[in-house]
N, C-alpha and C positions, 0 to 999 in steps of 0.2 A: 740604544747607547752608541752603537757603531756609527750609524748615520748621523746622529746628532753631533758626536764628537768630531767626526770628519768634516761635517759642514762648518763647525765652529773654527777648526784649524784653517780651512781654506778661506774663510771670511777674514780671519785675522792676518793671514800671510799673503794677501794679494789676490787680485782677480785675474789670473791667467785664463786664456781661452779654455783650457782643459778644466780649470776650476769652475768657470762660469757654466760650462756644459754640464758638469757634475751637479752643480746647484740647481740648474733647471730641471734635471732629471729627478732630483730629490723633491722639488716642488710638485712635479707631476705625480710622484708616488704618494705625496701627502694629500692630494686633492681627494675629497670624499667621492666615492663611487655612487652615482645616482641610483636610487632604488627603482627598480622596474616593477611597477604594480600593475598587474593585469586584472581588471575588473571582471566580475562574473559575466560570462557571455561576451568577452572582449572581442571574440572573433567576428561578432556582428558588425562592429564599426571599423575593423581593421582590413576587411577585404575589399573595400571600395565599392560595394554594391549599392544600388538604389533601393531603398525599402519603402518608398512612398506608397506603393500599392498595398503592401502588407499593413502599413500603419493606418491607411484609410479603412481597410477592411476591419481591423481590430477596433478602430475608433467607433465604428458602427455599433459594436457591442456596448460601449459606454452609453451611447444614446438609448439603446434598447432597455438596459437595466435602469437607467434614470427615468424613462417613461413609465415603466411598469411599477417602479417603487413609488412614484408620486401618486399613482392611482389610489394608494392607501388613504390619502387625504380625502378622496371622494368617497371611498367605502365607509369611512368613519361616520359621517352624518347619515349616510344612506342606511347602513345596517343598524345604527342607533335607533332610527325611527321604526324600522321593520320589526326589530326584536324588543323595542322599548327598553333599551339598555341605559344604565348609568354611565357617567363619563369614565369611571374607573373600569367598568366591564368592557366598554367599547374600545378602550385603549389596549385590550388584549389583542386587537388586530396588529398593532405595532409590536406587541410583545412576541406574538407568534412569528412575525416576519423577521424581526431583528435578532431574536434568539438563535435563529439559524446560523448567523455569523459565528456565534460562540460555539455552536455544536459542530458545524461542518468545516470550519477553517482549517484545522489540522488534518482531517481526512482529505480535504481538497489538496493540500500540499503533498500528501502521500500519493494521491492520484497523479499529480504532475510528475513526480519522480518515476511513477510506474509507466505512464503512457505518453508523457510529454505535454507541452503547452497546447498544441493544436487540438489533439483529441480531447483534452480536458475542456477546452472551450466548446467543442461540439457536444460533449456530454452535458455541460452546463446549459446549453441552449435547449437540448432535448428535455432535460429535467424541468426547465422553466415551462416548456410547452405542455408537458404533462400536468404541471401545477395549474396552468391556465385552463386546460380542458376540465379539470376537476371542479371548476366553478359552476359548470353546467349541472351536475348532480346536486351540488350544494344548494343551488338556487331552485332546483326542482322540488326538493323536499319540503320547504327550505329548512336549513339547519345551520345555526351559528357555529357549533363545533366543527362541522364539515367545512365551512368557509375558512376557519382558522387552520384546519389541516391542509387545505388547498394552498393557503398563503405560505405555510411552512415549506411545502414542496417547491413552490415557486421561488421562495427565498433561498432554498438549498441550491437551486440552479444558479441563482445570481451570485451566491458565495463562490461557487466554482469559477464563474467568470471573473469575479473580483480578484481572487487569489491568483488566477492565471494571467489575466490581462494586464494588471498593473505592473508586475515585474517584467512581463514580456515587452511592454512599451518601453520600459526603462533601458533594456538591453538591446532594443531594436535600433541601433545607431550609435553615434559617438557618445561616450559618457558625459562629455561636457554639455551636451544639449538634452540630457535625460529629463531634467526638471522642466525644460521648455516643452518637451513632448507630452509629459504628464499633465501639465497645465492645459495644453491644447485639447487633449482627449477628455479631460474633466470638464472643459467648457462645453463640449458636445454632450456630455452627460447632463449638464445643466440645461442644455437646449431641450433634452427629453423631459426634464422636470418642469420646464417652462410651458411647453405646449400640452403636456399631459393633463393638467387640470381643465384646460379649455375643452379638449376632446372628451375627457371623462365626464365633465359636467353636462355636456350636450348629450352624450350617449347613455349615461347612467341616471342622471338626475332630471332629465328633460321631462319625464312622465310624472314627476312628483307634483301632487296638488298642493296648493298653498295652505289648505286647511287639512292637517293630518288628524284623523279621529284618534281619540285616546284608546290605546289598545286595551286598557283595563275595562272599558265600557262595552267591548264587543263580546259577542258570544264566541265560543270556541270555534264553531264552524265559520263564522264570518271573519274571525281573526286569521284563521288558516288561509282563507281565500285572499284576504288582504295581503298577507305575507307572500303568498305565491305570486300574486300580481306584481307587487313591488320588487320582489327579488328577481323576477324574470328579466328586468332591464339590464342585468349584468351578463346574461347568457351570450348574446351576440357579440358584444365587445370582447369578451375573454375568449370566445371561440376564434375570432379574427386574430387576436393576439397570439393564441396558441399555434394557429396555422402559420402565421408569419415567423414565429420562432423556429418551428420545425423546418420551414423552407430555408431560413437563413442558416440553420445548422447544416443543411445539405450544401449550401453555397460555400460555407467555411470548410466543410469536409473536402470539397472538390478544389478549393483554392490552394495554391502552393505557397503556404506560409513557410518562411525559412525556419529551420530547426535551430534551437538554442541549447545544445547539449551541455554546454558549460554552465548554464544557469539552472539546470534541473536537479542537481544533487549537490549536497554540501560535504566537503571533506571532513573527516573526523580525526585527523592526525593532530598530535600535539595536545598539550594540557588545555582543558576547557574551563573557561571562567563562567560562573553562573550569571545568567542575564539579569537576575535580580540585584546584582551588585552594581549595575549601571543605573545610578540614581536618575539621570535625565531620561532614560528609557522608561523606567517605572513610572515616573511622574508624567511622561508622555502618554503612557497607556491610560492613565486617569484622564489626561487631557482629551484624548480621542473619545473616551467614554462619555465625558460630560458635554463635549462639543456635539457629537451625534445626537445625544439625548436631548440637548437644548434645541437643536435645529429641527428634529423630528417632532418634538413636543409642540413647538410653535406652529409648524406646518399643519399638524394634525388638528389643532383647535381653531384654525383661522376661519373656516366656513361657519362653524357654530358661533365664533366670536363676532364675525361680521353680520350675522343675522340678528344679533342682539339689538333691541330697540334703541339703546343708549349709545351704540357704537356705529353700526352702518344701516341697520334696519333693512337689510337686503334679503332677497330670496336666495335659496341655496344655489340655484343655477348662476345668479348674478355674482354671488360671493365666490364661487369656484373660479371665476375669471380673475378676481383680484388675487387669488392664491398664485396664479401664474406670474403676477408681478413680483411676488416674494421670491419665487425660484428664478425668475428672469433676472432679478438683481444679482443673484449668485453667478449667473452666466456672464453678465457684463463685468462684474467684479473680478472674475477670473482672468478675463482678457486684459483688463487694466492692471491687475495685480501682477501678472506675469511680466509686464513691462517695468513696473515699479521695483520689483524684486531684483532687477538687474543692477540697481543703484542703491537700494535700501536694505539694511540688515533684516533678515527674516524675522528674528525675535522682536525687533522694533515695530515692524508692520503688524505682526500678530498681536502685540500688546495694545497698540492703538486701535486696531479693529475690535478687540474684545471689550475695551473700555467704551467705545462708541456704541457697540451692540447693547451693553448693559444699560447705558444711559437712554437709549431709544426704547428699550423694553420698559424701563421705569417711567418714561414719558407716557407711553401707552397706558400703563396701569393707573396713572394719576390724572388722565384726561378722558375725554369722551368724543364721540363724533368723528369727523374727518381727521383730526389730529391723532386720535388714538389709532385709527385705521392705518394711516400712512406711516406713522412712526414704527409700528410693528412690521409693516411691509418692508420698510427700508432696512430692517435688520438683515434681510437676505443678502443685501449688497455686502455688508461687513462680514457675513459668514463665509464669503466666497473663498478666501485664501486660507481659512483656518485649518482645514483638513490637511492639505499638502504641506503647510508650514509646520504644524505639529508633527506630522509624519517625518518630515525631513530632519527636524531638530531631534526627534526621538531616536532615530537610527544613526545619528552622527557619531563617527569614530568607533563604531562597533566592530570594524574590521571583518573577519570571517564569520562573525555572529550576526551580520546584518540581516541575512535571510530569516534567522530565527527571531530576531527582534521585530522584523516586519510582520511575522505571524502573530506575535503578541498584540501588536497595534491593530491588526485587522480583527482579531477576536474582540477588541475593546469596542467595536461597533455595536456590541450587545447593549450599549447604553441607550440605543434607540428602542430597545425592547423594554427597559426597566423604567427610565425616567418619564416617558409619556404616561405610564400607568400611575406613577406617583403624582404627576400633575393632574391626572384625572381624579384621583382621590382628593387632592386639594380643591379642585373645581367643584366636586360634590359637597365639600364641607364649607368652603368660603366663597364660592362663586368663581365663574370662569375668568372674570376681569382681574382678580387679584391672585389667581393661581399662577400667573406668569412670574411670580417671585422666584420660582424654581430655576428658570433659565437665567435670571439675573445672577444667582449664586454661581451657576456654571460659568458664566462669562467672567466673573471676578476671579475664579480659579485659573481660567485660561490666561488672563492678564498676568497673574502671578507666575505661571509657568513661562510665559514669554520673556519676562524681564529677569527672572531669577532661576526658576526650576529647570530651565532647559540648558543651563551651562554644563557641558560634559565634564564628568568626574570619572576618570578612568581608574578602575580598581587595580590594585597590585596583583600581578600574576601569581598563581600558585594556590 
């Protein structure tokens, strides 16, 4: 009241120099004070250091887990033949692998708080190496449950890397370029998923004969000998992978990665709002669940799909090379998408990509031959920006709860464990060609989330 009334009287009774000076002072007092928001790990971008070397080193981790993850698409047809499994049972490969994200995501976050990002990455690499080495006894027996156990140990290590490396890259530099860094590192993840099927097909499937005898017609002794011979093809590749992972764990351990103490713990002061009240986050969790489930389901069935007489009529080795085009499309799409997202709204690009993917899968289901093949392969290109887009939209405007929201979204990767099994059951009942209806439903939901469900609705405090 004092300032307002004085200002009014001075305005009405003339503009003396003293009056004008007073009014200018009042104007400055009324200017809003800019809020200074310090992002988690802000010290990383404020000290003017060059983190190119650290970023390059961590980017290598993205390549490693992409390469190892996509080898599951090679294991699916290989172990299906060895153990004479149904589609539903062989999809337990993906179930064992991706359920590790659900089980180990929160413990991984606790490990980061306890020992930091760098040591968590080293721990993840060592755990992955142990899981890779376990393929040797699993193949020597051979035992399908042991293979699943080895896959879960391997995936536990990848979960540690995912939970540590993604936020580390985000804070390793200026926050304005965090999205650009993540897209770049994920592109190298896609490079791993692109060359993985080629190398895996050559090393694991190369010894496969074109005529596989029916397991049910073999004697128990012959069947065991057949399984030992076929399973042995995974020993050397996974021993090499295990050794490479342990070696790189040593390199990371000796490399001087900058510490990010500000990004390793969350404050607990103030009233906490439940994450489940953030509608766009909850719907985003479902979005990550169905996206990963759809992408993994399609990738897991491609080799079996392309070997169908009505689709590609290819050998498994030849089909594995076409799987590389599916994942390669994701790599190319991420480079292109990172440029497009500088000018196009994230939700708009996500929605268009989801609609395009749904239409392509429908095209593959309704056609045969080369059209069916290439339409399903092209889905990989439109998958490219879905994960980072859903992730970004899901954590929007969470404020201090961003880290906790990120944990929920990472746990939703468990969709890669559940939906492939469901599609396997559909393939057993209605055929592999029409079982792709499940990914179509997933992409329809993602389109809904992009255009409507991702709009942030901030709950009232208290």
